ChimeraX commands (.cxc) that place a marker at each C-alpha (Angstrom):
marker #1 position -57.86,68.98,-18.55 radius 0.5
marker #1 position -56.32,70.73,-15.31 radius 0.5
marker #1 position -53.26,72.06,-16.88 radius 0.5
marker #1 position -54.18,72.83,-20.32 radius 0.5
marker #1 position -54.90,76.25,-20.23 radius 0.5
marker #1 position -52.55,77.13,-17.97 radius 0.5
marker #1 position -49.80,75.78,-19.91 radius 0.5
marker #1 position -48.73,76.55,-23.20 radius 0.5
marker #1 position -45.80,75.43,-25.32 radius 0.5
marker #1 position -46.43,75.81,-28.66 radius 0.5
marker #1 position -45.04,73.33,-31.30 radius 0.5
marker #1 position -41.70,72.23,-28.75 radius 0.5
marker #1 position -43.43,68.62,-28.31 radius 0.5
marker #1 position -43.99,69.09,-24.40 radius 0.5
marker #1 position -47.84,68.15,-23.81 radius 0.5
marker #1 position -50.18,68.29,-20.96 radius 0.5
marker #1 position -48.82,64.46,-20.03 radius 0.5
marker #1 position -45.34,65.32,-19.73 radius 0.5
marker #1 position -45.92,68.00,-17.80 radius 0.5
marker #1 position -48.04,65.80,-15.17 radius 0.5
marker #1 position -45.06,63.27,-14.87 radius 0.5
marker #1 position -42.31,66.38,-14.12 radius 0.5
marker #1 position -44.84,67.32,-11.61 radius 0.5
marker #1 position -45.21,63.85,-10.28 radius 0.5
marker #1 position -41.78,63.26,-10.01 radius 0.5
marker #1 position -41.19,66.66,-8.43 radius 0.5
marker #1 position -43.66,65.60,-5.65 radius 0.5
marker #1 position -42.02,62.14,-5.27 radius 0.5
marker #1 position -38.84,63.93,-4.42 radius 0.5
marker #1 position -40.59,66.10,-2.40 radius 0.5
marker #1 position -42.13,63.15,-0.15 radius 0.5
marker #1 position -39.11,61.42,-0.24 radius 0.5
marker #1 position -36.98,64.70,1.45 radius 0.5
marker #1 position -39.36,64.58,3.99 radius 0.5
marker #1 position -39.90,60.99,4.16 radius 0.5
marker #1 position -36.47,59.90,5.29 radius 0.5
marker #1 position -35.40,61.32,8.19 radius 0.5
marker #1 position -38.68,59.62,9.45 radius 0.5
marker #1 position -37.72,56.60,8.33 radius 0.5
marker #1 position -33.88,56.83,9.33 radius 0.5
marker #1 position -35.61,57.36,12.49 radius 0.5
marker #1 position -37.51,54.42,12.41 radius 0.5
marker #1 position -34.24,51.95,11.31 radius 0.5
marker #1 position -31.90,53.59,13.94 radius 0.5
marker #1 position -34.75,53.06,16.81 radius 0.5
marker #1 position -35.00,49.13,15.11 radius 0.5
marker #1 position -39.08,49.79,14.75 radius 0.5
marker #1 position -39.10,46.72,12.52 radius 0.5
marker #1 position -42.58,45.98,12.88 radius 0.5
marker #1 position -43.77,50.22,12.09 radius 0.5
marker #1 position -41.33,49.44,9.15 radius 0.5
marker #1 position -42.98,46.50,8.33 radius 0.5
marker #1 position -46.31,48.12,8.50 radius 0.5
marker #1 position -45.13,51.09,6.08 radius 0.5
marker #1 position -44.36,48.27,2.70 radius 0.5
marker #1 position -47.07,46.32,3.59 radius 0.5
marker #1 position -49.73,49.03,3.16 radius 0.5
marker #1 position -47.78,50.58,0.41 radius 0.5
marker #1 position -47.86,47.10,-1.25 radius 0.5
marker #1 position -51.67,46.94,-0.60 radius 0.5
marker #1 position -52.14,50.12,-2.06 radius 0.5
marker #1 position -50.29,49.52,-5.17 radius 0.5
marker #1 position -52.34,45.94,-5.50 radius 0.5
marker #1 position -55.83,47.87,-4.99 radius 0.5
marker #1 position -54.41,50.41,-7.67 radius 0.5
marker #1 position -53.35,47.63,-10.06 radius 0.5
marker #1 position -56.36,45.62,-9.54 radius 0.5
marker #1 position -58.89,48.39,-10.41 radius 0.5
marker #1 position -57.01,49.42,-12.98 radius 0.5
marker #1 position -57.66,45.86,-15.18 radius 0.5
marker #1 position -61.02,45.00,-13.68 radius 0.5
marker #1 position -63.61,47.22,-14.45 radius 0.5
marker #1 position -66.43,46.82,-12.02 radius 0.5
marker #1 position -63.89,48.08,-8.97 radius 0.5
marker #1 position -64.35,51.40,-7.84 radius 0.5
marker #1 position -61.22,52.99,-6.96 radius 0.5
marker #1 position -62.58,55.25,-4.27 radius 0.5
marker #1 position -64.45,52.21,-2.42 radius 0.5
marker #1 position -61.61,50.04,-3.12 radius 0.5
marker #1 position -58.73,52.29,-1.50 radius 0.5
marker #1 position -61.03,53.04,1.49 radius 0.5
marker #1 position -61.79,49.23,2.15 radius 0.5
marker #1 position -57.85,48.80,1.65 radius 0.5
marker #1 position -57.02,51.65,4.18 radius 0.5
marker #1 position -59.35,50.00,6.38 radius 0.5
marker #1 position -57.70,46.48,5.97 radius 0.5
marker #1 position -54.45,48.52,6.58 radius 0.5
marker #1 position -55.63,50.33,9.93 radius 0.5
marker #1 position -56.79,46.43,11.33 radius 0.5
marker #1 position -53.87,44.95,10.78 radius 0.5
marker #1 position -51.98,48.37,12.28 radius 0.5
marker #1 position -54.23,47.41,15.09 radius 0.5
marker #1 position -53.61,43.54,15.31 radius 0.5
marker #1 position -49.89,44.33,15.38 radius 0.5
marker #1 position -50.36,46.56,18.20 radius 0.5
marker #1 position -52.53,44.27,20.37 radius 0.5
marker #1 position -51.10,41.43,18.95 radius 0.5
marker #1 position -47.46,41.27,19.56 radius 0.5
marker #1 position -46.72,42.44,23.08 radius 0.5
marker #1 position -49.24,39.52,24.00 radius 0.5
marker #1 position -47.30,37.05,21.69 radius 0.5
marker #1 position -43.98,38.51,23.55 radius 0.5
marker #1 position -45.18,37.86,27.15 radius 0.5
marker #1 position -46.81,34.44,26.66 radius 0.5
marker #1 position -42.99,33.59,24.80 radius 0.5
marker #1 position -40.98,35.08,27.84 radius 0.5
marker #1 position -40.12,32.12,30.29 radius 0.5
marker #1 position -40.30,33.11,34.12 radius 0.5
marker #1 position -37.82,34.07,35.76 radius 0.5
marker #1 position -35.79,31.05,38.31 radius 0.5
marker link #1:1,2 radius 0.2
marker link #1:2,3 radius 0.2
marker link #1:3,4 radius 0.2
marker link #1:4,5 radius 0.2
marker link #1:5,6 radius 0.2
marker link #1:6,7 radius 0.2
marker link #1:7,8 radius 0.2
marker link #1:8,9 radius 0.2
marker link #1:9,10 radius 0.2
marker link #1:10,11 radius 0.2
marker link #1:11,12 radius 0.2
marker link #1:12,13 radius 0.2
marker link #1:13,14 radius 0.2
marker link #1:14,15 radius 0.2
marker link #1:15,16 radius 0.2
marker link #1:16,17 radius 0.2
marker link #1:17,18 radius 0.2
marker link #1:18,19 radius 0.2
marker link #1:19,20 radius 0.2
marker link #1:20,21 radius 0.2
marker link #1:21,22 radius 0.2
marker link #1:22,23 radius 0.2
marker link #1:23,24 radius 0.2
marker link #1:24,25 radius 0.2
marker link #1:25,26 radius 0.2
marker link #1:26,27 radius 0.2
marker link #1:27,28 radius 0.2
marker link #1:28,29 radius 0.2
marker link #1:29,30 radius 0.2
marker link #1:30,31 radius 0.2
marker link #1:31,32 radius 0.2
marker link #1:32,33 radius 0.2
marker link #1:33,34 radius 0.2
marker link #1:34,35 radius 0.2
marker link #1:35,36 radius 0.2
marker link #1:36,37 radius 0.2
marker link #1:37,38 radius 0.2
marker link #1:38,39 radius 0.2
marker link #1:39,40 radius 0.2
marker link #1:40,41 radius 0.2
marker link #1:41,42 radius 0.2
marker link #1:42,43 radius 0.2
marker link #1:43,44 radius 0.2
marker link #1:44,45 radius 0.2
marker link #1:45,46 radius 0.2
marker link #1:46,47 radius 0.2
marker link #1:47,48 radius 0.2
marker link #1:48,49 radius 0.2
marker link #1:49,50 radius 0.2
marker link #1:50,51 radius 0.2
marker link #1:51,52 radius 0.2
marker link #1:52,53 radius 0.2
marker link #1:53,54 radius 0.2
marker link #1:54,55 radius 0.2
marker link #1:55,56 radius 0.2
marker link #1:56,57 radius 0.2
marker link #1:57,58 radius 0.2
marker link #1:58,59 radius 0.2
marker link #1:59,60 radius 0.2
marker link #1:60,61 radius 0.2
marker link #1:61,62 radius 0.2
marker link #1:62,63 radius 0.2
marker link #1:63,64 radius 0.2
marker link #1:64,65 radius 0.2
marker link #1:65,66 radius 0.2
marker link #1:66,67 radius 0.2
marker link #1:67,68 radius 0.2
marker link #1:68,69 radius 0.2
marker link #1:69,70 radius 0.2
marker link #1:70,71 radius 0.2
marker link #1:71,72 radius 0.2
marker link #1:72,73 radius 0.2
marker link #1:73,74 radius 0.2
marker link #1:74,75 radius 0.2
marker link #1:75,76 radius 0.2
marker link #1:76,77 radius 0.2
marker link #1:77,78 radius 0.2
marker link #1:78,79 radius 0.2
marker link #1:79,80 radius 0.2
marker link #1:80,81 radius 0.2
marker link #1:81,82 radius 0.2
marker link #1:82,83 radius 0.2
marker link #1:83,84 radius 0.2
marker link #1:84,85 radius 0.2
marker link #1:85,86 radius 0.2
marker link #1:86,87 radius 0.2
marker link #1:87,88 radius 0.2
marker link #1:88,89 radius 0.2
marker link #1:89,90 radius 0.2
marker link #1:90,91 radius 0.2
marker link #1:91,92 radius 0.2
marker link #1:92,93 radius 0.2
marker link #1:93,94 radius 0.2
marker link #1:94,95 radius 0.2
marker link #1:95,96 radius 0.2
marker link #1:96,97 radius 0.2
marker link #1:97,98 radius 0.2
marker link #1:98,99 radius 0.2
marker link #1:99,100 radius 0.2
marker link #1:100,101 radius 0.2
marker link #1:101,102 radius 0.2
marker link #1:102,103 radius 0.2
marker link #1:103,104 radius 0.2
marker link #1:104,105 radius 0.2
marker link #1:105,106 radius 0.2
marker link #1:106,107 radius 0.2
marker link #1:107,108 radius 0.2
marker link #1:108,109 radius 0.2
marker link #1:109,110 radius 0.2
view
């Protein structure tokens, strides 16, 4: 594995998996620290479509990871590539369809 030659803890019971878990947790905290101002800004500006798009994309990636874990015929990199392309198409549709729908729903001024 990657850290096997770098980290040796002897007989204290910490193996490579625990080191990966700790690094992953620290990485999640770091990402949260940098994303938090952006998410607060989007919430304060009432950017509901952006927040919905981010949540849908995250759920799509999680779904792809779950499916590729249980179905052996799926390749992770191809599935993620297709999933992210679908997410980009979904974002493009949100950008195009939402203003058009708002324009069509607007009642003419009398």
